[in-house]
MDAnalysis code that builds the backbone (N, CA, C; Angstrom):
import MDAnalysis as mda
import numpy as np

u = mda.Universe.empty(486, n_residues=162, atom_resindex=np.repeat(np.arange(162), 3), trajectory=True)
u.add_TopologyAttr("name", ["N", "CA", "C"] * 162)
u.add_TopologyAttr("resid", np.arange(1, 163))
u.add_TopologyAttr("resname", ["MET", "GLU", "GLY", "VAL", "PHE", "ALA", "ALA", "GLY", "GLN", "HIS", "PRO", "GLU", "GLY", "GLN", "ARG", "ASP", "ALA", "VAL", "LYS", "LEU", "LEU", "THR", "LEU", "ALA", "ALA", "ASP", "ASP", "ARG", "SER", "ALA", "GLY", "LEU", "ALA", "ARG", "SER", "PHE", "ALA", "CYS", "ALA", "ALA", "VAL", "ALA", "GLN", "TRP", "HIS", "LEU", "GLY", "GLU", "ASP", "ILE", "GLU", "GLY", "ASP", "VAL", "LEU", "LEU", "VAL", "VAL", "SER", "GLU", "LEU", "VAL", "THR", "ASN", "ALA", "ARG", "ARG", "HIS", "GLY", "SER", "GLU", "GLN", "VAL", "THR", "ASP", "PHE", "GLU", "ILE", "ARG", "LEU", "ARG", "ILE", "GLY", "HIS", "VAL", "PRO", "GLY", "VAL", "LEU", "ALA", "ILE", "GLY", "VAL", "GLU", "ASP", "PRO", "HIS", "PRO", "GLY", "GLU", "PRO", "MET", "VAL", "LEU", "GLN", "PRO", "SER", "LEU", "HIS", "LYS", "THR", "SER", "GLY", "ARG", "GLY", "MET", "ALA", "LEU", "VAL", "ALA", "ALA", "HIS", "CYS", "ASP", "GLU", "TRP", "MET", "VAL", "LEU", "PRO", "THR", "ALA", "ASP", "GLY", "LYS", "GLN", "ILE", "CYS", "ALA", "PHE", "TRP", "ASN", "LEU", "PRO", "ARG", "PRO", "PRO", "ALA", "TYR", "GLY", "THR", "GLY", "TRP", "CYS", "HIS", "GLY", "SER", "VAL", "SER", "VAL", "ALA", "GLY"])
u.atoms.positions = np.array([
    [-7.269, -19.549, -5.069],
    [-7.926, -18.314, -5.112],
    [-9.381, -18.566, -4.861],
    [-9.728, -18.352, -3.672],
    [-11.096, -18.612, -3.299],
    [-11.992, -17.840, -4.243],
    [-12.932, -18.533, -4.820],
    [-13.788, -17.907, -5.804],
    [-13.220, -18.020, -7.208],
    [-11.931, -18.207, -7.335],
    [-11.305, -18.382, -8.636],
    [-10.835, -19.821, -8.755],
    [-9.969, -20.248, -7.849],
    [-9.534, -21.630, -7.746],
    [-9.779, -22.069, -6.321],
    [-10.956, -22.537, -6.023],
    [-11.276, -22.967, -4.659],
    [-10.519, -24.250, -4.351],
    [-10.056, -24.355, -3.121],
    [-9.307, -25.537, -2.694],
    [-10.150, -26.777, -2.926],
    [-9.507, -27.807, -3.457],
    [-10.182, -29.063, -3.667],
    [-11.039, -29.103, -4.917],
    [-11.060, -28.060, -5.714],
    [-11.907, -28.045, -6.890],
    [-11.086, -27.993, -8.175],
    [-9.893, -28.525, -8.115],
    [-9.087, -28.554, -9.327],
    [-9.308, -29.891, -10.039],
    [-9.017, -29.946, -11.333],
    [-9.266, -31.163, -12.099],
    [-8.481, -32.348, -11.549],
    [-9.017, -33.516, -11.797],
    [-8.363, -34.759, -11.383],
    [-6.932, -34.772, -11.907],
    [-6.000, -35.159, -11.078],
    [-4.610, -35.244, -11.494],
    [-3.844, -33.939, -11.398],
    [-4.454, -32.872, -10.959],
    [-3.769, -31.584, -10.861],
    [-3.329, -31.330, -9.422],
    [-2.550, -32.250, -8.880],
    [-2.046, -32.092, -7.524],
    [-1.255, -30.797, -7.426],
    [-1.402, -30.130, -6.313],
    [-0.713, -28.861, -6.074],
    [-1.107, -27.793, -7.088],
    [-2.359, -27.830, -7.542],
    [-2.805, -26.867, -8.538],
    [-2.976, -25.473, -7.952],
    [-3.048, -25.354, -6.624],
    [-3.121, -24.054, -5.973],
    [-2.080, -24.010, -4.864],
    [-1.270, -22.984, -4.880],
    [-0.232, -22.808, -3.866],
    [-0.507, -21.507, -3.124],
    [-0.249, -21.510, -1.831],
    [-0.504, -20.342, -0.993],
    [0.756, -19.972, -0.227],
    [1.064, -18.684, -0.210],
    [2.166, -18.145, 0.580],
    [1.635, -16.957, 1.369],
    [1.833, -17.003, 2.677],
    [1.457, -15.887, 3.533],
    [2.730, -15.140, 3.904],
    [2.722, -13.838, 3.669],
    [3.911, -13.006, 3.848],
    [3.660, -11.918, 4.873],
    [4.669, -11.632, 5.673],
    [4.632, -10.424, 6.490],
    [4.774, -9.243, 5.544],
    [4.081, -8.176, 5.814],
    [4.165, -6.985, 4.965],
    [5.412, -6.198, 5.348],
    [6.561, -6.641, 4.827],
    [7.824, -5.987, 5.154],
    [8.696, -5.879, 3.914],
    [9.939, -5.457, 4.096],
    [10.843, -5.217, 2.968],
    [11.167, -6.475, 2.164],
    [10.981, -7.643, 2.768],
    [11.333, -8.883, 2.074],
    [10.170, -9.482, 1.288],
    [8.958, -8.966, 1.448],
    [7.771, -9.624, 0.904],
    [7.805, -9.777, -0.623],
    [8.181, -8.758, -1.353],
    [8.181, -8.853, -2.820],
    [9.203, -9.874, -3.311],
    [10.381, -9.884, -2.732],
    [11.403, -10.850, -3.138],
    [11.001, -12.283, -2.829],
    [10.430, -12.509, -1.652],
    [9.963, -13.845, -1.301],
    [8.824, -14.281, -2.228],
    [7.946, -13.361, -2.570],
    [6.841, -13.671, -3.483],
    [7.364, -14.040, -4.870],
    [8.366, -13.320, -5.348],
    [8.953, -13.644, -6.661],
    [9.584, -15.033, -6.643],
    [10.304, -15.364, -5.577],
    [10.920, -16.700, -5.480],
    [9.865, -17.793, -5.478],
    [8.793, -17.571, -4.736],
    [7.693, -18.523, -4.655],
    [7.042, -18.713, -6.029],
    [6.779, -17.621, -6.721],
    [6.161, -17.686, -8.046],
    [7.082, -18.366, -9.053],
    [8.361, -18.070, -8.982],
    [9.335, -18.674, -9.884],
    [9.362, -20.193, -9.703],
    [9.330, -20.646, -8.455],
    [9.327, -22.085, -8.168],
    [8.053, -22.742, -8.709],
    [6.912, -22.075, -8.580],
    [5.653, -22.637, -9.080],
    [5.675, -22.754, -10.602],
    [6.124, -21.703, -11.285],
    [6.193, -21.730, -12.749],
    [7.119, -22.856, -13.206],
    [8.234, -23.039, -12.510],
    [9.172, -24.108, -12.859],
    [8.565, -25.486, -12.579],
    [7.916, -25.654, -11.433],
    [7.332, -26.946, -11.075],
    [6.265, -27.370, -12.082],
    [5.481, -26.400, -12.546],
    [4.408, -26.712, -13.483],
    [4.888, -26.701, -14.939],
    [6.179, -26.479, -15.166],
    [6.774, -26.500, -16.515],
    [6.039, -25.555, -17.472],
    [5.783, -24.341, -17.011],
    [5.042, -23.381, -17.827],
    [5.926, -22.639, -18.813],
    [7.219, -22.710, -18.625],
    [8.131, -22.140, -19.596],
    [8.627, -20.746, -19.249],
    [9.762, -20.417, -19.834],
    [10.392, -19.126, -19.587],
    [9.639, -17.977, -20.241],
    [8.835, -18.260, -21.251],
    [8.102, -17.193, -21.943],
    [7.178, -16.441, -20.995],
    [6.572, -17.137, -20.073],
    [5.615, -16.505, -19.168],
    [6.258, -16.076, -17.850],
    [7.402, -16.636, -17.531],
    [8.025, -16.399, -16.224],
    [8.259, -14.916, -15.935],
    [8.803, -14.175, -16.871],
    [9.086, -12.760, -16.645],
    [7.831, -11.957, -16.357],
    [6.769, -12.230, -17.119],
    [5.508, -11.523, -16.889],
    [4.931, -11.848, -15.517],
    [4.973, -13.124, -15.143],
    [4.441, -13.533, -13.836],
    [5.223, -12.870, -12.706],
    [6.534, -12.874, -12.794],
    [7.355, -12.284, -11.736],
    [7.117, -10.780, -11.626],
    [6.983, -10.101, -12.752],
    [6.717, -8.662, -12.712],
    [5.357, -8.378, -12.069],
    [4.326, -9.122, -12.460],
    [2.986, -8.908, -11.919],
    [2.943, -9.236, -10.429],
    [3.543, -10.344, -10.031],
    [3.594, -10.702, -8.608],
    [4.289, -9.602, -7.822],
    [5.414, -9.143, -8.320],
    [6.164, -8.094, -7.636],
    [5.343, -6.821, -7.482],
    [4.686, -6.397, -8.547],
    [3.862, -5.183, -8.496],
    [2.698, -5.333, -7.521],
    [1.994, -6.458, -7.589],
    [0.828, -6.630, -6.729],
    [1.212, -6.745, -5.253],
    [2.283, -7.450, -4.963],
    [2.713, -7.570, -3.564],
    [3.233, -6.231, -3.048],
    [3.977, -5.511, -3.870],
    [4.461, -4.183, -3.464],
    [3.284, -3.239, -3.217],
    [2.292, -3.256, -4.108],
    [1.097, -2.429, -3.903],
    [0.348, -2.833, -2.645],
    [0.237, -4.142, -2.401],
    [-0.465, -4.615, -1.206],
    [0.235, -4.108, 0.050],
    [1.555, -4.163, 0.048],
    [2.308, -3.681, 1.208],
    [2.113, -2.175, 1.392],
    [2.220, -1.459, 0.310],
    [2.126, 0.001, 0.380],
    [0.729, 0.466, 0.787],
    [-0.277, -0.043, 0.111],
    [-1.634, 0.446, 0.354],
    [-2.299, -0.232, 1.544],
    [-1.922, -1.467, 1.830],
    [-2.465, -2.132, 3.008],
    [-2.069, -1.441, 4.288],
    [-0.881, -0.854, 4.301],
    [-0.407, -0.168, 5.505],
    [-1.183, 1.129, 5.764],
    [-1.962, 1.576, 4.776],
    [-2.814, 2.743, 4.998],
    [-3.983, 2.380, 5.906],
    [-4.329, 1.092, 5.975],
    [-5.454, 0.621, 6.776],
    [-5.014, 0.151, 8.164],
    [-3.964, -0.654, 8.199],
    [-3.457, -1.223, 9.451],
    [-1.939, -1.225, 9.407],
    [-1.310, -1.283, 10.567],
    [0.153, -1.241, 10.592],
    [0.786, -2.624, 10.552],
    [0.139, -3.625, 11.107],
    [0.716, -4.965, 11.154],
    [-0.249, -5.921, 10.467],
    [0.107, -6.392, 9.276],
    [-0.795, -7.266, 8.535],
    [0.010, -8.236, 7.678],
    [-0.702, -9.205, 7.132],
    [-0.094, -10.189, 6.250],
    [-0.654, -10.026, 4.842],
    [0.153, -10.427, 3.882],
    [-0.240, -10.451, 2.480],
    [-0.336, -11.923, 2.088],
    [-1.427, -12.292, 1.441],
    [-1.582, -13.673, 0.977],
    [-1.457, -13.703, -0.537],
    [-0.559, -14.575, -1.005],
    [-0.341, -14.785, -2.440],
    [-0.795, -16.191, -2.780],
    [-1.720, -16.289, -3.727],
    [-2.147, -17.588, -4.240],
    [-1.761, -17.670, -5.704],
    [-1.284, -18.847, -6.089],
    [-0.964, -19.117, -7.484],
    [-1.675, -20.407, -7.851],
    [-2.477, -20.342, -8.891],
    [-3.230, -21.510, -9.313],
    [-2.999, -21.821, -10.774],
    [-3.000, -23.122, -11.066],
    [-2.772, -23.558, -12.440],
    [-3.680, -24.739, -12.756],
    [-4.415, -24.613, -13.813],
    [-5.149, -25.717, -14.414],
    [-4.815, -25.662, -15.899],
    [-5.022, -26.741, -16.633],
    [-4.672, -26.690, -18.052],
    [-5.304, -25.484, -18.749],
    [-4.467, -24.688, -19.361],
    [-4.934, -23.547, -20.126],
    [-4.973, -22.221, -19.388],
    [-4.811, -22.232, -18.054],
    [-4.913, -20.982, -17.287],
    [-3.926, -20.980, -16.128],
    [-3.278, -19.840, -15.946],
    [-2.502, -19.570, -14.743],
    [-3.137, -18.355, -14.088],
    [-3.350, -18.423, -12.779],
    [-3.957, -17.302, -12.055],
    [-3.137, -17.015, -10.810],
    [-3.012, -15.743, -10.492],
    [-2.425, -15.361, -9.214],
    [-3.401, -14.421, -8.524],
    [-3.372, -14.441, -7.215],
    [-4.199, -13.536, -6.436],
    [-3.406, -13.017, -5.259],
    [-3.496, -11.739, -5.003],
    [-2.813, -11.114, -3.870],
    [-3.870, -10.425, -3.022],
    [-3.910, -10.794, -1.733],
    [-4.887, -10.228, -0.805],
    [-4.217, -9.254, 0.146],
    [-4.918, -8.147, 0.413],
    [-4.442, -7.181, 1.398],
    [-5.654, -6.541, 2.076],
    [-5.436, -5.815, 3.191],
    [-6.561, -5.270, 3.952],
    [-7.139, -3.959, 3.424],
    [-6.577, -3.398, 2.379],
    [-7.107, -2.131, 1.861],
    [-8.333, -2.415, 0.997],
    [-9.466, -1.784, 1.285],
    [-10.689, -2.080, 0.535],
    [-10.778, -1.404, -0.831],
    [-9.945, -0.409, -1.082],
    [-10.049, 0.363, -2.317],
    [-9.623, -0.417, -3.538],
    [-10.276, -0.123, -4.657],
    [-9.922, -0.765, -5.918],
    [-8.795, 0.008, -6.599],
    [-7.806, -0.710, -7.114],
    [-6.730, -0.024, -7.836],
    [-7.228, 0.461, -9.184],
    [-6.535, 1.442, -9.707],
    [-6.877, 1.985, -11.019],
    [-5.649, 1.952, -11.911],
    [-5.899, 1.746, -13.184],
    [-4.830, 1.862, -14.172],
    [-4.727, 3.344, -14.509],
    [-3.617, 3.954, -14.106],
    [-3.403, 5.379, -14.338],
    [-2.588, 5.598, -15.603],
    [-2.751, 6.748, -16.172],
    [-1.904, 7.142, -17.299],
    [-0.536, 7.502, -16.720],
    [0.520, 6.782, -17.123],
    [1.847, 7.087, -16.566],
    [2.268, 8.526, -16.852],
    [2.913, 9.122, -15.878],
    [3.402, 10.488, -16.007],
    [4.922, 10.485, -15.999],
    [5.505, 11.304, -16.822],
    [6.964, 11.423, -16.833],
    [7.478, 12.097, -15.564],
    [6.615, 12.783, -14.851],
    [7.049, 13.587, -13.714],
    [6.730, 12.978, -12.359],
    [6.064, 11.823, -12.330],
    [5.734, 11.177, -11.060],
    [6.586, 9.931, -10.873],
    [6.885, 9.627, -9.623],
    [7.722, 8.469, -9.328],
    [6.909, 7.216, -9.025],
    [5.599, 7.304, -9.019],
    [4.761, 6.130, -8.781],
    [3.523, 6.217, -9.660],
    [2.665, 5.202, -9.564],
    [1.428, 5.217, -10.332],
    [1.456, 4.388, -11.595],
    [2.507, 3.590, -11.786],
    [2.620, 2.782, -12.998],
    [2.275, 1.311, -12.769],
    [2.109, 0.916, -11.509],
    [1.963, -0.497, -11.159],
    [0.842, -1.218, -11.870],
    [-0.368, -0.688, -11.823],
    [-1.486, -1.396, -12.434],
    [-1.440, -1.321, -13.961],
    [-0.821, -0.295, -14.505],
    [-0.622, -0.253, -15.959],
    [0.320, -1.386, -16.379],
    [1.348, -1.640, -15.562],
    [2.254, -2.765, -15.839],
    [1.528, -4.097, -15.701],
    [0.724, -4.227, -14.652],
    [-0.044, -5.459, -14.457],
    [-0.937, -5.700, -15.666],
    [-1.694, -4.689, -16.068],
    [-2.615, -4.829, -17.197],
    [-1.884, -5.198, -18.494],
    [-0.671, -4.670, -18.661],
    [0.091, -4.931, -19.880],
    [0.750, -6.305, -19.905],
    [0.928, -6.922, -18.724],
    [1.696, -8.171, -18.660],
    [0.877, -9.396, -18.278],
    [-0.442, -9.261, -18.228],
    [-1.303, -10.432, -18.047],
    [-2.436, -10.323, -19.061],
    [-3.184, -11.394, -19.216],
    [-4.276, -11.378, -20.192],
    [-5.535, -10.723, -19.636],
    [-5.717, -10.804, -18.323],
    [-6.895, -10.221, -17.695],
    [-6.594, -10.046, -16.213],
    [-7.232, -9.060, -15.594],
    [-7.116, -8.904, -14.145],
    [-8.450, -8.431, -13.599],
    [-8.648, -8.668, -12.308],
    [-9.900, -8.286, -11.672],
    [-9.681, -8.110, -10.177],
    [-10.634, -7.454, -9.532],
    [-10.593, -7.238, -8.087],
    [-11.796, -7.935, -7.466],
    [-11.530, -8.714, -6.424],
    [-12.594, -9.381, -5.680],
    [-12.586, -8.861, -4.252],
    [-13.721, -8.402, -3.739],
    [-13.756, -7.982, -2.332],
    [-13.628, -9.198, -1.424],
    [-12.964, -9.019, -0.292],
    [-12.866, -10.065, 0.722],
    [-13.453, -9.505, 2.015],
    [-13.581, -10.356, 3.011],
    [-14.156, -9.929, 4.290],
    [-13.328, -8.836, 4.941],
    [-12.016, -8.847, 4.688],
    [-11.147, -7.862, 5.336],
    [-10.299, -7.065, 4.361],
    [-10.799, -6.829, 3.156],
    [-10.049, -6.036, 2.177],
    [-10.403, -6.428, 0.759],
    [-9.389, -6.855, 0.010],
    [-9.614, -7.236, -1.386],
    [-8.573, -8.251, -1.826],
    [-8.868, -8.902, -2.941],
    [-7.914, -9.763, -3.633],
    [-7.851, -9.274, -5.075],
    [-6.645, -9.013, -5.544],
    [-6.453, -8.666, -6.946],
    [-5.935, -9.913, -7.642],
    [-6.602, -10.299, -8.715],
    [-6.252, -11.508, -9.452],
    [-5.765, -11.136, -10.847],
    [-4.782, -11.869, -11.313],
    [-4.280, -11.719, -12.676],
    [-4.290, -13.094, -13.332],
    [-4.607, -13.120, -14.628],
    [-4.765, -14.382, -15.350],
    [-3.959, -14.378, -16.638],
    [-3.452, -15.551, -16.973],
    [-2.778, -15.774, -18.252],
    [-3.419, -16.967, -18.920],
    [-3.728, -16.825, -20.197],
    [-4.177, -17.957, -20.997],
    [-2.935, -18.680, -21.484],
    [-2.879, -19.968, -21.230],
    [-1.713, -20.770, -21.595],
    [-2.062, -21.690, -22.748],
    [-1.071, -22.033, -23.550],
    [-1.341, -23.036, -24.586],
    [-1.744, -24.342, -23.901],
    [-2.788, -24.939, -24.377],
    [-3.235, -26.203, -23.805],
    [-2.450, -27.334, -24.440],
    [-2.073, -28.333, -23.635],
    [-1.402, -29.485, -24.234],
    [-2.380, -30.214, -25.150],
    [-1.870, -30.869, -26.176],
    [-2.787, -31.561, -27.081],
    [-3.577, -32.636, -26.331],
    [-4.837, -32.713, -26.638],
    [-5.688, -33.717, -25.997],
    [-5.386, -35.086, -26.565],
    [-5.578, -36.073, -25.750],
    [-5.341, -37.443, -26.193],
    [-6.232, -37.745, -27.398],
    [-5.630, -38.324, -28.418],
    [-6.398, -38.745, -29.575],
    [-6.610, -37.650, -30.609],
    [-5.938, -36.535, -30.484],
    [-6.137, -35.466, -31.470],
    [-5.012, -35.402, -32.486],
    [-4.190, -36.404, -32.529],
    [-3.178, -36.429, -33.573],
    [-1.753, -36.427, -33.068],
    [-1.527, -36.060, -31.858],
    [-0.141, -35.961, -31.406],
    [0.508, -37.327, -31.265],
    [-0.272, -38.381, -31.089],
    [0.343, -39.698, -30.947],
    [0.030, -40.591, -32.143],
    [-0.621, -40.053, -33.158],
    [-0.955, -40.859, -34.337],
    [0.204, -40.834, -35.320],
    [0.224, -41.791, -36.175],
    [1.281, -41.880, -37.162],
    [2.138, -43.096, -36.881],
    [3.177, -43.231, -37.645],
    [4.005, -44.416, -37.481],
    [5.061, -44.170, -36.410],
    [5.167, -45.117, -35.559],
    [6.168, -45.062, -34.498],
    [7.006, -46.315, -34.622],
    [8.290, -46.158, -34.751],
    [9.137, -47.342, -34.804],
    [9.848, -47.469, -33.470],
    [9.825, -48.658, -32.964],
    [10.472, -48.934, -31.688],
    [11.616, -49.871, -31.972],
    [12.822, -49.399, -31.704],
    [13.997, -50.239, -31.919],
    [14.056, -51.280, -30.824],
    [14.296, -52.497, -31.192],
    [14.257, -53.560, -30.190],
    [15.540, -54.162, -30.063],
])
């Protein structure tokens, strides 16, 4: 996520800390994005607790990008970035529509308008970054950090059977 997780600026040892998928804005884009996100969550061993929230947010953001991006241009691509460093998972979805999304009050009588309310409810924070040709919407999750070396997780008696 350029500006969030710039390429080459991840901590030492965090190989593949940022993944990028470029999608055609078509009927398959949300499903392909969910598969990509699911594989990343599994590869980074982030756990099933966060997987459902990530898949829902990815699906909503990619669907919104397809829907609203087509208001600007007819043939475009959607870029999905997923980044992970210890303690944080971030996703970003880019599309050509310059407008900022809003969290609307859901209505019982409307068939749309719930997407950003779902995003806001299923991530810890979200933001919009302008790009040269539209915007990137980013969502973030705070993750439990693994115990640091020397903080007690490896102290104590260890018996090694020989």
